[in-house]
MARMINU-688321 format. One record per atom (N, C-alpha, C): residue number from 1; residue in three letters; atom name; y, x, z. Coordinates in nm, 4 decimals, decimal comma. Example, Ala and Ser with C-alpha at 12.3 -4.5 7.8 and 13.67 -1.06 7.14 Angstrom:
<sites>
1;Ala;N;-0,5690;1,3190;0,7800
1;Ala;CA;-0,4500;1,2300;0,7800
1;Ala;C;-0,3300;1,3200;0,7800
2;Ser;N;-0,2250;1,2850;0,7080
2;Ser;CA;-0,1060;1,3670;0,7140
2;Ser;C;0,0030;1,2900;0,7870
</sites>
This chain:
<sites>
1;Unk;N;1,5927;2,6199;-0,0190
1;Unk;CA;1,7555;2,6024;0,0227
1;Unk;C;1,7024;2,4746;0,1517
2;Unk;N;1,6317;2,4265;0,1174
2;Unk;CA;1,6402;2,4006;0,3217
2;Unk;C;1,5855;2,5385;0,4342
3;Unk;N;1,6613;2,5147;0,5627
3;Unk;CA;1,6716;2,5671;0,6721
3;Unk;C;1,5706;2,4958;0,7697
4;Unk;N;1,4626;2,6542;0,7924
4;Unk;CA;1,3672;2,6221;0,8720
4;Unk;C;1,4395;2,5185;1,0036
5;Unk;N;1,5082;2,6149;1,0326
5;Unk;CA;1,5557;2,5406;1,1632
5;Unk;C;1,5486;2,4367;1,2197
6;Unk;N;1,6261;2,3555;1,0338
6;Unk;CA;1,6846;2,2493;1,0273
6;Unk;C;1,5912;2,1298;1,0897
7;Unk;N;1,4856;2,1575;0,9869
7;Unk;CA;1,3343;2,0940;0,9427
7;Unk;C;1,2289;2,1216;1,0357
8;Unk;N;1,2357;2,1610;1,1255
8;Unk;CA;1,1303;2,2394;1,1761
8;Unk;C;1,0193;2,0813;1,2108
9;Unk;N;0,9161;2,1165;1,2951
9;Unk;CA;0,8314;2,0026;1,3041
9;Unk;C;0,8796;1,8666;1,4313
10;Unk;N;0,9844;1,9467;1,5407
10;Unk;CA;1,0458;1,8467;1,6415
10;Unk;C;1,0994;1,7911;1,5369
11;Unk;N;1,2155;1,8314;1,4466
11;Unk;CA;1,3414;1,7247;1,3806
11;Unk;C;1,1810;1,6023;1,2717
12;Unk;N;1,1521;1,6456;1,2197
12;Unk;CA;1,1037;1,5615;1,1630
12;Unk;C;1,0014;1,4305;1,2373
13;Unk;N;0,9454;1,4827;1,3645
13;Unk;CA;0,9373;1,3863;1,4912
13;Unk;C;1,0216;1,2622;1,4747
14;Unk;N;1,1173;1,3808;1,5221
14;Unk;CA;1,2150;1,2414;1,5642
14;Unk;C;1,2689;1,1699;1,4413
15;Unk;N;1,2906;1,2101;1,3314
15;Unk;CA;1,3268;1,1349;1,2559
15;Unk;C;1,1891;1,0367;1,1668
16;Unk;N;1,0815;1,0100;1,1802
16;Unk;CA;0,9957;0,9760;1,1921
16;Unk;C;0,9926;0,8492;1,3118
17;Unk;N;1,0406;0,8731;1,4013
17;Unk;CA;1,0406;0,8069;1,5155
17;Unk;C;1,1814;0,6912;1,5293
18;Unk;N;1,2565;0,7537;1,4399
18;Unk;CA;1,3942;0,6774;1,4410
18;Unk;C;1,3253;0,5492;1,3213
19;Unk;N;1,2793;0,6534;1,2101
19;Unk;CA;1,2451;0,5321;1,0826
19;Unk;C;1,1529;0,4081;1,1837
20;Unk;N;1,0807;0,4681;1,2758
20;Unk;CA;0,9651;0,3496;1,3701
20;Unk;C;1,0714;0,3091;1,4031
21;Unk;N;1,1289;0,3175;1,4737
21;Unk;CA;1,2243;0,2140;1,5730
21;Unk;C;1,3066;0,1445;1,4903
22;Unk;N;1,3591;0,1552;1,4414
22;Unk;CA;1,4485;0,0814;1,3127
22;Unk;C;1,3714;-0,0081;1,2599
23;Unk;N;1,2205;0,0053;1,1891
23;Unk;CA;1,1313;-0,0833;1,1372
23;Unk;C;1,0848;-0,1974;1,2252
24;Unk;N;1,0994;-0,1247;1,3715
24;Unk;CA;1,0520;-0,2433;1,4800
24;Unk;C;1,1903;-0,3163;1,5230
25;Unk;N;1,2692;-0,2442;1,4922
25;Unk;CA;1,4022;-0,3845;1,5369
25;Unk;C;1,3984;-0,4955;1,4351
26;Unk;N;1,4093;-0,4291;1,2570
26;Unk;CA;1,4129;-0,5356;1,2175
26;Unk;C;1,3258;-0,6261;1,2450
27;Unk;N;1,2010;-0,6397;1,2751
27;Unk;CA;1,0802;-0,6833;1,2739
27;Unk;C;1,1413;-0,7846;1,4590
28;Unk;N;1,1886;-0,7517;1,5084
28;Unk;CA;1,2235;-0,7785;1,6110
28;Unk;C;1,3257;-0,9020;1,5485
29;Unk;N;1,4092;-0,8281;1,4892
29;Unk;CA;1,5282;-0,9678;1,4352
29;Unk;C;1,4698;-1,0627;1,3549
30;Unk;N;1,3426;-1,0921;1,2966
30;Unk;CA;1,2992;-1,2022;1,2041
30;Unk;C;1,2467;-1,3176;1,2643
31;Unk;N;1,2741;-1,4066;1,2006
31;Unk;CA;1,2790;-1,5093;1,2734
31;Unk;C;1,0791;-1,5771;1,2088
32;Unk;N;1,0362;-1,6306;1,3399
32;Unk;CA;0,9144;-1,6611;1,2893
32;Unk;C;0,8821;-1,7243;1,2167
33;Unk;N;0,7439;-1,7531;1,1244
33;Unk;CA;0,7751;-1,8197;1,0417
33;Unk;C;0,5739;-1,9155;1,1138
34;Unk;N;0,6046;-2,0559;1,1047
34;Unk;CA;0,5037;-2,1097;1,1359
34;Unk;C;0,4173;-2,2671;1,0475
35;Unk;N;0,3939;-2,2465;0,9410
35;Unk;CA;0,3134;-2,3759;0,8984
35;Unk;C;0,3267;-2,4615;0,9594
36;Unk;N;0,2831;-2,5393;0,9149
36;Unk;CA;0,2058;-2,6991;0,9679
36;Unk;C;0,0703;-2,6718;0,9477
37;Unk;N;0,0639;-2,7083;1,1099
37;Unk;CA;-0,1527;-2,6648;1,0981
37;Unk;C;-0,2043;-2,7501;1,1494
38;Unk;N;-0,3005;-2,7651;1,0777
38;Unk;CA;-0,4077;-2,8927;1,1032
38;Unk;C;-0,4628;-2,8697;1,2410
39;Unk;N;-0,4943;-2,9474;1,3478
39;Unk;CA;-0,5522;-2,9827;1,4632
39;Unk;C;-0,6296;-2,8784;1,4570
40;Unk;N;-0,7064;-2,7898;1,5269
40;Unk;CA;-0,8163;-2,6831;1,5849
40;Unk;C;-0,9253;-2,7413;1,6487
41;Unk;N;-1,0070;-2,7632;1,6674
41;Unk;CA;-1,1194;-2,7786;1,8106
41;Unk;C;-1,1079;-2,7141;1,8191
42;Unk;N;-1,1242;-2,7467;1,9832
42;Unk;CA;-1,0770;-2,5839;2,0572
42;Unk;C;-1,2140;-2,5577;2,0755
43;Unk;N;-1,3158;-2,6129;2,0768
43;Unk;CA;-1,4697;-2,5544;2,0546
43;Unk;C;-1,4904;-2,4507;1,9675
44;Unk;N;-1,4178;-2,4436;1,9189
44;Unk;CA;-1,4790;-2,3003;1,7633
44;Unk;C;-1,3968;-2,1616;1,8211
45;Unk;N;-1,4854;-2,0985;1,8015
45;Unk;CA;-1,5227;-1,9210;1,8584
45;Unk;C;-1,4720;-1,8525;1,7335
46;Unk;N;-1,4459;-1,7333;1,8106
46;Unk;CA;-1,3908;-1,6381;1,7199
46;Unk;C;-1,5425;-1,5757;1,5804
47;Unk;N;-1,6302;-1,6106;1,6101
47;Unk;CA;-1,7269;-1,5675;1,4861
47;Unk;C;-1,7791;-1,7212;1,4079
48;Unk;N;-1,7267;-1,8054;1,4722
48;Unk;CA;-1,7431;-1,9302;1,3509
48;Unk;C;-1,6297;-1,9693;1,3022
49;Unk;N;-1,5214;-1,8625;1,3349
49;Unk;CA;-1,4144;-1,8431;1,2190
49;Unk;C;-1,4465;-1,7193;1,1552
50;Unk;N;-1,5319;-1,6551;1,1532
50;Unk;CA;-1,4766;-1,5053;1,0781
50;Unk;C;-1,6086;-1,5785;0,9690
51;Unk;N;-1,7503;-1,6633;1,0324
51;Unk;CA;-1,8073;-1,6763;0,9065
51;Unk;C;-1,7161;-1,8426;0,8216
52;Unk;N;-1,6168;-1,8724;0,8300
52;Unk;CA;-1,5609;-2,0209;0,7692
52;Unk;C;-1,5275;-1,9173;0,7205
53;Unk;N;-1,4158;-1,7585;0,7103
53;Unk;CA;-1,3341;-1,7351;0,6127
53;Unk;C;-1,4251;-1,7025;0,5027
54;Unk;N;-1,5132;-1,6064;0,5523
54;Unk;CA;-1,6374;-1,5886;0,4749
54;Unk;C;-1,6532;-1,6308;0,3904
55;Unk;N;-1,7344;-1,7880;0,4390
55;Unk;CA;-1,8445;-1,8410;0,3337
55;Unk;C;-1,6856;-1,9088;0,2722
56;Unk;N;-1,5612;-1,9505;0,2475
56;Unk;CA;-1,4715;-2,0343;0,2043
56;Unk;C;-1,4061;-1,9001;0,0563
57;Unk;N;-1,4083;-1,7551;0,1486
57;Unk;CA;-1,3451;-1,6824;0,0246
57;Unk;C;-1,4634;-1,6314;-0,1073
58;Unk;N;-1,6048;-1,6552;-0,0421
58;Unk;CA;-1,7358;-1,6381;-0,1459
58;Unk;C;-1,7616;-1,7473;-0,2357
59;Unk;N;-1,6960;-1,8405;-0,1822
59;Unk;CA;-1,6993;-2,0271;-0,2494
59;Unk;C;-1,5629;-2,0301;-0,3214
60;Unk;N;-1,4321;-1,9315;-0,2476
60;Unk;CA;-1,3092;-1,9609;-0,3747
60;Unk;C;-1,3006;-1,9080;-0,5114
61;Unk;N;-1,2692;-1,9740;-0,6610
61;Unk;CA;-1,3373;-1,8816;-0,7253
61;Unk;C;-1,2097;-1,8384;-0,7657
62;Unk;N;-1,0882;-1,8450;-0,7472
62;Unk;CA;-0,9374;-1,7139;-0,7280
62;Unk;C;-1,0165;-1,6121;-0,5849
63;Unk;N;-1,0414;-1,6626;-0,4830
63;Unk;CA;-1,0443;-1,4954;-0,4033
63;Unk;C;-1,1354;-1,4556;-0,4062
64;Unk;N;-1,2437;-1,4616;-0,4225
64;Unk;CA;-1,3409;-1,3919;-0,4450
64;Unk;C;-1,3607;-1,2481;-0,5276
65;Unk;N;-1,3042;-1,2678;-0,6395
65;Unk;CA;-1,2162;-1,1440;-0,8058
65;Unk;C;-1,1496;-1,0700;-0,6683
66;Unk;N;-1,0103;-1,1628;-0,6333
66;Unk;CA;-0,8902;-1,1129;-0,5780
66;Unk;C;-0,9759;-1,0355;-0,4056
67;Unk;N;-1,0927;-1,0197;-0,3885
67;Unk;CA;-1,1329;-0,9599;-0,2554
67;Unk;C;-1,1856;-0,8649;-0,3060
68;Unk;N;-1,2480;-0,8486;-0,4513
68;Unk;CA;-1,2926;-0,7018;-0,5395
68;Unk;C;-1,1892;-0,6305;-0,5740
69;Unk;N;-1,0726;-0,6921;-0,5608
69;Unk;CA;-0,9720;-0,6070;-0,6240
69;Unk;C;-0,9106;-0,5477;-0,4930
70;Unk;N;-0,9030;-0,6123;-0,3904
70;Unk;CA;-0,8353;-0,5577;-0,2810
70;Unk;C;-0,9097;-0,4197;-0,2643
71;Unk;N;-1,0369;-0,4161;-0,2183
71;Unk;CA;-1,1424;-0,3341;-0,1907
71;Unk;C;-1,1488;-0,1918;-0,2610
72;Unk;N;-1,1270;-0,2348;-0,3948
72;Unk;CA;-1,1213;-0,0977;-0,5200
72;Unk;C;-0,9660;-0,0699;-0,4690
73;Unk;N;-0,8262;-0,1411;-0,3786
73;Unk;CA;-0,7325;-0,0998;-0,4094
73;Unk;C;-0,7119;0,0035;-0,2699
74;Unk;N;-0,7812;-0,0168;-0,1943
74;Unk;CA;-0,7817;0,0116;-0,0561
74;Unk;C;-0,8124;0,1277;-0,0630
75;Unk;N;-0,9497;0,1455;-0,1487
75;Unk;CA;-1,0546;0,2896;-0,1167
75;Unk;C;-0,9914;0,3899;-0,2362
76;Unk;N;-1,0360;0,3265;-0,3943
76;Unk;CA;-0,9580;0,4456;-0,4385
76;Unk;C;-0,8119;0,4976;-0,4275
77;Unk;N;-0,7283;0,4253;-0,4901
77;Unk;CA;-0,5772;0,4567;-0,5067
77;Unk;C;-0,5350;0,5642;-0,3593
78;Unk;N;-0,5857;0,4781;-0,2288
78;Unk;CA;-0,5517;0,5312;-0,1002
78;Unk;C;-0,5615;0,6501;-0,0409
79;Unk;N;-0,7063;0,6856;-0,1061
79;Unk;CA;-0,7110;0,8250;-0,0808
79;Unk;C;-0,7193;0,9284;-0,1069
80;Unk;N;-0,5572;0,8954;-0,2464
80;Unk;CA;-0,4965;1,0454;-0,2943
80;Unk;C;-0,4706;1,1268;-0,1471
81;Unk;N;-0,4570;1,0452;-0,0267
81;Unk;CA;-0,3900;1,1340;0,0483
81;Unk;C;-0,4325;1,2411;0,0988
82;Unk;N;-0,5920;1,2134;0,1105
82;Unk;CA;-0,7094;1,2685;0,1871
82;Unk;C;-0,7589;1,4307;0,0687
83;Unk;N;-0,6481;1,3990;-0,0325
83;Unk;CA;-0,7647;1,5459;-0,1385
83;Unk;C;-0,5882;1,5825;-0,1742
84;Unk;N;-0,4231;1,5260;-0,1032
84;Unk;CA;-0,3647;1,5846;-0,0830
84;Unk;C;-0,3333;1,7883;-0,1008
85;Unk;N;-0,3878;1,8172;0,0322
85;Unk;CA;-0,4369;1,9699;0,0655
85;Unk;C;-0,5010;2,0392;0,0195
86;Unk;N;-0,6113;1,9741;-0,0323
86;Unk;CA;-0,6920;2,0522;-0,0839
86;Unk;C;-0,6005;2,0809;-0,2427
87;Unk;N;-0,5160;2,0033;-0,3458
87;Unk;CA;-0,4508;1,9810;-0,4457
87;Unk;C;-0,3618;2,1172;-0,4152
88;Unk;N;-0,2597;2,0828;-0,3002
88;Unk;CA;-0,1736;2,1618;-0,2642
88;Unk;C;-0,2117;2,3611;-0,2660
89;Unk;N;-0,2833;2,3300;-0,2007
89;Unk;CA;-0,3464;2,4610;-0,1181
89;Unk;C;-0,4745;2,5524;-0,2125
90;Unk;N;-0,5476;2,4537;-0,2373
90;Unk;CA;-0,6735;2,5050;-0,2837
90;Unk;C;-0,6293;2,5226;-0,4900
91;Unk;N;-0,5867;2,4350;-0,5543
91;Unk;CA;-0,5711;2,4189;-0,6550
91;Unk;C;-0,5060;2,4338;-0,7366
92;Unk;N;-0,3489;2,5043;-0,6481
92;Unk;CA;-0,1890;2,5048;-0,7066
92;Unk;C;-0,1539;2,6031;-0,6123
93;Unk;N;-0,2323;2,6816;-0,5150
93;Unk;CA;-0,1539;2,7785;-0,4488
93;Unk;C;-0,0191;2,7468;-0,3736
94;Unk;N;0,0374;2,6214;-0,3336
94;Unk;CA;0,1467;2,6181;-0,2504
94;Unk;C;0,1323;2,5882;-0,1028
95;Unk;N;0,0631;2,5850;-0,0696
95;Unk;CA;-0,0067;2,5439;0,1082
95;Unk;C;0,1163;2,4392;0,1682
96;Unk;N;0,1593;2,4615;0,3034
96;Unk;CA;0,2401;2,3362;0,3467
96;Unk;C;0,3178;2,3344;0,2497
97;Unk;N;0,4091;2,3545;0,2197
97;Unk;CA;0,5681;2,3351;0,1069
97;Unk;C;0,4956;2,2865;0,0437
98;Unk;N;0,3635;2,2813;-0,0753
98;Unk;CA;0,3036;2,1893;-0,1770
98;Unk;C;0,2688;2,0876;-0,1738
99;Unk;N;0,1997;2,1097;0,0228
99;Unk;CA;0,1379;1,9464;0,0720
99;Unk;C;0,2884;1,8507;0,0580
100;Unk;N;0,4007;1,9019;0,1168
100;Unk;CA;0,5064;1,8699;0,1914
100;Unk;C;0,6015;1,8047;0,0158
101;Unk;N;0,5307;1,8757;-0,0689
101;Unk;CA;0,6323;1,8163;-0,1100
101;Unk;C;0,5961;1,7085;-0,2367
102;Unk;N;0,4306;1,7283;-0,2471
102;Unk;CA;0,3224;1,6119;-0,3217
102;Unk;C;0,3682;1,4333;-0,2242
103;Unk;N;0,3524;1,4690;-0,1010
103;Unk;CA;0,4137;1,3837;-0,0119
103;Unk;C;0,4597;1,3026;-0,0263
104;Unk;N;0,5797;1,3667;0,0147
104;Unk;CA;0,7060;1,3373;0,0248
104;Unk;C;0,7745;1,2988;-0,1488
105;Unk;N;0,6874;1,3161;-0,2728
105;Unk;CA;0,6925;1,2562;-0,3830
105;Unk;C;0,6450;1,1082;-0,4074
106;Unk;N;0,4854;1,1012;-0,3315
106;Unk;CA;0,4394;1,0185;-0,3004
106;Unk;C;0,4368;0,9213;-0,1742
107;Unk;N;0,5483;0,9256;-0,0956
107;Unk;CA;0,6277;0,8046;-0,0053
107;Unk;C;0,7311;0,7425;-0,1321
108;Unk;N;0,8261;0,8190;-0,1866
108;Unk;CA;0,9302;0,8252;-0,2437
108;Unk;C;0,9042;0,6893;-0,3500
109;Unk;N;0,7449;0,7326;-0,4251
109;Unk;CA;0,7356;0,6603;-0,5295
109;Unk;C;0,7092;0,4758;-0,4581
110;Unk;N;0,6990;0,5159;-0,3307
110;Unk;CA;0,5874;0,4242;-0,2444
110;Unk;C;0,7775;0,2830;-0,2101
111;Unk;N;0,8198;0,4395;-0,1688
111;Unk;CA;0,9973;0,3063;-0,1101
111;Unk;C;1,0208;0,2844;-0,2780
112;Unk;N;0,9985;0,3284;-0,3727
112;Unk;CA;1,0852;0,2661;-0,4931
112;Unk;C;0,9935;0,1161;-0,5183
113;Unk;N;0,9082;0,1072;-0,4612
113;Unk;CA;0,8354;0,0002;-0,4827
113;Unk;C;0,8751;-0,1375;-0,3856
114;Unk;N;0,8914;-0,0587;-0,3304
114;Unk;CA;0,9071;-0,1328;-0,2219
114;Unk;C;1,0188;-0,2088;-0,2184
115;Unk;N;1,1114;-0,1157;-0,2562
115;Unk;CA;1,2860;-0,2443;-0,2902
115;Unk;C;1,2328;-0,3270;-0,4047
116;Unk;N;1,1346;-0,2665;-0,5351
116;Unk;CA;1,1408;-0,4056;-0,6752
116;Unk;C;1,0677;-0,5067;-0,5565
117;Unk;N;0,9715;-0,4401;-0,4862
117;Unk;CA;0,8814;-0,5631;-0,4623
117;Unk;C;0,9826;-0,6829;-0,3465
118;Unk;N;1,0949;-0,6334;-0,2591
118;Unk;CA;1,1634;-0,6824;-0,1358
118;Unk;C;1,2407;-0,7904;-0,1843
119;Unk;N;1,2934;-0,7608;-0,3821
119;Unk;CA;1,3754;-0,8178;-0,4439
119;Unk;C;1,3429;-0,8978;-0,5755
120;Unk;N;1,2089;-0,8652;-0,5458
120;Unk;CA;1,1906;-0,9086;-0,6996
120;Unk;C;1,1078;-1,1452;-0,6907
121;Unk;N;1,0965;-1,1321;-0,5716
121;Unk;CA;1,0783;-1,2791;-0,4482
121;Unk;C;0,9689;-1,3415;-0,5519
122;Unk;N;0,9245;-1,4326;-0,5227
122;Unk;CA;0,8395;-1,5149;-0,6070
122;Unk;C;0,7115;-1,4237;-0,6687
123;Unk;N;0,5866;-1,5431;-0,7352
123;Unk;CA;0,4759;-1,4656;-0,7204
123;Unk;C;0,4651;-1,5523;-0,8869
124;Unk;N;0,5324;-1,5414;-0,9403
124;Unk;CA;0,5396;-1,6114;-1,0888
124;Unk;C;0,5796;-1,4348;-1,2084
125;Unk;N;0,4189;-1,4188;-1,2015
125;Unk;CA;0,4131;-1,2717;-1,2993
125;Unk;C;0,3771;-1,1263;-1,2233
126;Unk;N;0,3212;-1,2404;-1,1144
126;Unk;CA;0,2615;-1,0613;-1,0260
126;Unk;C;0,1584;-1,0137;-1,0511
127;Unk;N;0,0357;-1,1734;-1,1216
127;Unk;CA;-0,0937;-1,0938;-1,1680
127;Unk;C;-0,0756;-0,9671;-1,3190
128;Unk;N;0,0363;-0,9768;-1,3818
128;Unk;CA;0,0657;-0,9102;-1,4715
128;Unk;C;0,1531;-0,7845;-1,4547
129;Unk;N;0,1751;-0,7595;-1,3014
129;Unk;CA;0,2407;-0,6259;-1,2462
129;Unk;C;0,1442;-0,5394;-1,2404
130;Unk;N;0,0196;-0,6214;-1,1549
130;Unk;CA;-0,1169;-0,5973;-1,0986
130;Unk;C;-0,1581;-0,5110;-1,2270
131;Unk;N;-0,2187;-0,6205;-1,3099
131;Unk;CA;-0,2721;-0,5425;-1,4067
131;Unk;C;-0,2527;-0,4207;-1,4941
132;Unk;N;-0,1014;-0,4386;-1,4950
132;Unk;CA;-0,0330;-0,3192;-1,5268
132;Unk;C;-0,0160;-0,1788;-1,4282
133;Unk;N;-0,0486;-0,2060;-1,2811
133;Unk;CA;0,0348;-0,1393;-1,1755
133;Unk;C;-0,1640;-0,0910;-1,2263
134;Unk;N;-0,2410;-0,1326;-1,2234
134;Unk;CA;-0,3726;-0,0887;-1,2822
134;Unk;C;-0,3911;0,0642;-1,3763
135;Unk;N;-0,3505;-0,0144;-1,4640
135;Unk;CA;-0,3132;0,0691;-1,6164
135;Unk;C;-0,2336;0,2423;-1,6015
136;Unk;N;-0,1446;0,2014;-1,5816
136;Unk;CA;-0,0731;0,2874;-1,5602
136;Unk;C;-0,1120;0,3747;-1,4080
137;Unk;N;-0,1272;0,3447;-1,2967
137;Unk;CA;-0,1922;0,4240;-1,2090
137;Unk;C;-0,3197;0,5082;-1,2958
138;Unk;N;-0,4318;0,4059;-1,4158
138;Unk;CA;-0,5685;0,4678;-1,3930
138;Unk;C;-0,4756;0,6034;-1,5069
139;Unk;N;-0,3534;0,6023;-1,5713
139;Unk;CA;-0,3176;0,7182;-1,6766
139;Unk;C;-0,2879;0,8197;-1,5806
140;Unk;N;-0,2095;0,7760;-1,4445
140;Unk;CA;-0,1330;0,8566;-1,3412
140;Unk;C;-0,2536;0,9228;-1,3166
141;Unk;N;-0,3588;0,9094;-1,2230
141;Unk;CA;-0,4424;0,9810;-1,1822
141;Unk;C;-0,5247;1,0861;-1,2707
142;Unk;N;-0,5230;1,0561;-1,4389
142;Unk;CA;-0,6149;1,1128;-1,5449
142;Unk;C;-0,5177;1,2435;-1,5879
143;Unk;N;-0,3711;1,2303;-1,5408
143;Unk;CA;-0,2809;1,2999;-1,5538
143;Unk;C;-0,2652;1,4132;-1,4962
144;Unk;N;-0,2586;1,3397;-1,3355
144;Unk;CA;-0,3127;1,4325;-1,2077
144;Unk;C;-0,4079;1,5921;-1,2454
145;Unk;N;-0,5035;1,4889;-1,2980
145;Unk;CA;-0,6373;1,5377;-1,3127
145;Unk;C;-0,5924;1,6730;-1,4035
146;Unk;N;-0,5154;1,6560;-1,5160
146;Unk;CA;-0,5376;1,7613;-1,6307
146;Unk;C;-0,4060;1,8756;-1,6322
147;Unk;N;-0,3216;1,8382;-1,5241
147;Unk;CA;-0,1843;1,9149;-1,5232
147;Unk;C;-0,2367;2,0687;-1,5089
148;Unk;N;-0,1471;2,1759;-1,5359
148;Unk;CA;-0,2099;2,2832;-1,4740
148;Unk;C;-0,0893;2,3351;-1,3614
149;Unk;N;0,0079;2,3074;-1,3762
149;Unk;CA;0,1407;2,3412;-1,3508
149;Unk;C;0,1395;2,2262;-1,2020
150;Unk;N;0,2177;2,3178;-1,0822
150;Unk;CA;0,2418;2,2320;-0,9523
150;Unk;C;0,3694;2,1885;-1,0395
151;Unk;N;0,4650;2,1603;-1,0565
151;Unk;CA;0,5841;2,1056;-1,0502
151;Unk;C;0,4897;1,9928;-1,1391
152;Unk;N;0,4591;1,9671;-1,2384
152;Unk;CA;0,4092;1,9036;-1,3201
152;Unk;C;0,2912;1,7849;-1,1991
153;Unk;N;0,2010;1,8138;-1,1081
153;Unk;CA;0,2505;1,6842;-1,0578
153;Unk;C;0,3216;1,5802;-0,9601
154;Unk;N;0,4478;1,6170;-0,9521
154;Unk;CA;0,4893;1,5517;-0,9125
154;Unk;C;0,5683;1,4519;-0,9017
155;Unk;N;0,5690;1,4203;-1,1164
155;Unk;CA;0,5857;1,2869;-1,1635
155;Unk;C;0,4674;1,1924;-1,1366
156;Unk;N;0,3747;1,2863;-1,1658
156;Unk;CA;0,2463;1,2306;-1,1015
156;Unk;C;0,2096;1,1330;-0,9573
157;Unk;N;0,2236;1,2235;-0,8692
157;Unk;CA;0,2321;1,2107;-0,7566
157;Unk;C;0,3166;1,0758;-0,7738
158;Unk;N;0,4725;1,0540;-0,7958
158;Unk;CA;0,5587;0,9589;-0,8099
158;Unk;C;0,5087;0,7982;-0,8666
159;Unk;N;0,4636;0,8312;-0,9563
159;Unk;CA;0,3535;0,6958;-1,0246
159;Unk;C;0,2817;0,6908;-0,9799
160;Unk;N;0,1902;0,6645;-0,8859
160;Unk;CA;0,0385;0,7161;-0,8547
160;Unk;C;0,1589;0,6579;-0,6993
161;Unk;N;0,2554;0,6802;-0,6085
161;Unk;CA;0,3180;0,6189;-0,4986
161;Unk;C;0,3813;0,4728;-0,5573
162;Unk;N;0,3920;0,4750;-0,6634
162;Unk;CA;0,4789;0,3848;-0,7101
162;Unk;C;0,3506;0,2633;-0,7089
163;Unk;N;0,2898;0,2724;-0,7636
163;Unk;CA;0,1710;0,1596;-0,8714
163;Unk;C;-0,0049;0,1090;-0,7113
164;Unk;N;0,0332;0,2297;-0,6452
164;Unk;CA;-0,0508;0,2338;-0,5088
164;Unk;C;-0,0084;0,1407;-0,4140
165;Unk;N;0,1165;0,1716;-0,3633
165;Unk;CA;0,1806;0,0602;-0,3312
165;Unk;C;0,2129;-0,0752;-0,3893
166;Unk;N;0,2752;-0,1196;-0,5212
166;Unk;CA;0,2307;-0,2176;-0,6138
166;Unk;C;0,1351;-0,3114;-0,6541
167;Unk;N;0,0049;-0,2376;-0,6034
167;Unk;CA;-0,1351;-0,2750;-0,6852
167;Unk;C;-0,1988;-0,3500;-0,5194
168;Unk;N;-0,1217;-0,2482;-0,4290
168;Unk;CA;-0,1420;-0,3084;-0,2730
168;Unk;C;-0,0770;-0,4538;-0,2428
169;Unk;N;0,0136;-0,4207;-0,2331
169;Unk;CA;0,1252;-0,5650;-0,2255
169;Unk;C;0,0782;-0,7066;-0,2767
170;Unk;N;0,0432;-0,6288;-0,4406
170;Unk;CA;0,0204;-0,8053;-0,5857
170;Unk;C;-0,0437;-0,8307;-0,5399
171;Unk;N;-0,1676;-0,7321;-0,5139
171;Unk;CA;-0,3622;-0,8211;-0,4748
171;Unk;C;-0,3159;-0,8508;-0,3215
172;Unk;N;-0,2673;-0,8218;-0,2310
172;Unk;CA;-0,2107;-0,8772;-0,1387
172;Unk;C;-0,1757;-1,0149;-0,1045
173;Unk;N;-0,0623;-1,0243;-0,1739
173;Unk;CA;0,0238;-1,1409;-0,1990
173;Unk;C;-0,0872;-1,2501;-0,2730
174;Unk;N;-0,0774;-1,2742;-0,3907
174;Unk;CA;-0,1926;-1,3307;-0,4437
174;Unk;C;-0,2900;-1,4431;-0,3834
175;Unk;N;-0,3950;-1,2977;-0,3206
175;Unk;CA;-0,4928;-1,3700;-0,1651
175;Unk;C;-0,4198;-1,4446;-0,1254
176;Unk;N;-0,3142;-1,3786;-0,0497
176;Unk;CA;-0,2408;-1,5162;0,0430
176;Unk;C;-0,2001;-1,6270;0,0204
177;Unk;N;-0,1665;-1,6284;-0,1337
177;Unk;CA;-0,0587;-1,7695;-0,1509
177;Unk;C;-0,2105;-1,8363;-0,2392
178;Unk;N;-0,3159;-1,7915;-0,2328
178;Unk;CA;-0,4272;-1,8789;-0,3551
178;Unk;C;-0,5391;-1,9643;-0,2065
179;Unk;N;-0,5300;-1,9136;-0,1008
179;Unk;CA;-0,5655;-1,9421;0,0322
179;Unk;C;-0,4991;-2,1055;0,0920
180;Unk;N;-0,5883;-2,1843;0,1284
180;Unk;CA;-0,5776;-2,2758;0,2488
180;Unk;C;-0,4414;-2,2650;0,2949
181;Unk;N;-0,3557;-2,3228;0,3895
181;Unk;CA;-0,3160;-2,2479;0,5119
181;Unk;C;-0,3724;-2,2488;0,6191
182;Unk;N;-0,4824;-2,3378;0,6059
182;Unk;CA;-0,5564;-2,3611;0,7041
182;Unk;C;-0,6762;-2,2299;0,7345
183;Unk;N;-0,7002;-2,1735;0,6331
183;Unk;CA;-0,7462;-2,1079;0,5625
183;Unk;C;-0,6717;-1,9093;0,6301
184;Unk;N;-0,6033;-1,9403;0,6125
184;Unk;CA;-0,5381;-1,8042;0,5811
184;Unk;C;-0,5464;-1,7028;0,6968
185;Unk;N;-0,5254;-1,7063;0,7684
185;Unk;CA;-0,5180;-1,6618;0,9095
185;Unk;C;-0,6797;-1,5910;0,8931
186;Unk;N;-0,8161;-1,6380;0,8937
186;Unk;CA;-0,9253;-1,6535;0,8600
186;Unk;C;-0,9980;-1,5421;0,7862
187;Unk;N;-0,9056;-1,5400;0,6341
187;Unk;CA;-0,9516;-1,4859;0,4993
187;Unk;C;-0,8575;-1,3466;0,5462
</sites>
């Protein structure tokens, strides 16, 4: 359906560059947020800051489990992108075209979740969103491992994109909201 001349690698790289430029422009237009900070001792060094942040995280009842969740979310769901070439070509024999479809649908799901998070506002209900993302994501990964046809992977990839972005965003947001303002950069 798409002409190979229209979507050659150069055009794709140009589209990626334009997207990055738009994102950079949005960042440049944002107003910086500077919370009230406690005056810090000028003698403090980075090693002491890291040690303080680690100690704070390990002794805080809400932060310690959130770190475990962030680690799990960072390792397992995000590693799906490493498996996509093998799935597309080795399992379903679709080659680069299949990989492109799977990657695109995964990214589309992530974009949908990004739109939801952007309009959501606040942290009320975020914990239940995180739990739902884990449950739905688990079923999506199980379904992905069982599907016999390539076209059946695409809905699974969309759901995985949604729950991966949702769980990562929810866990990091909850983590940042649960620490004291003076420890936020260290944790």
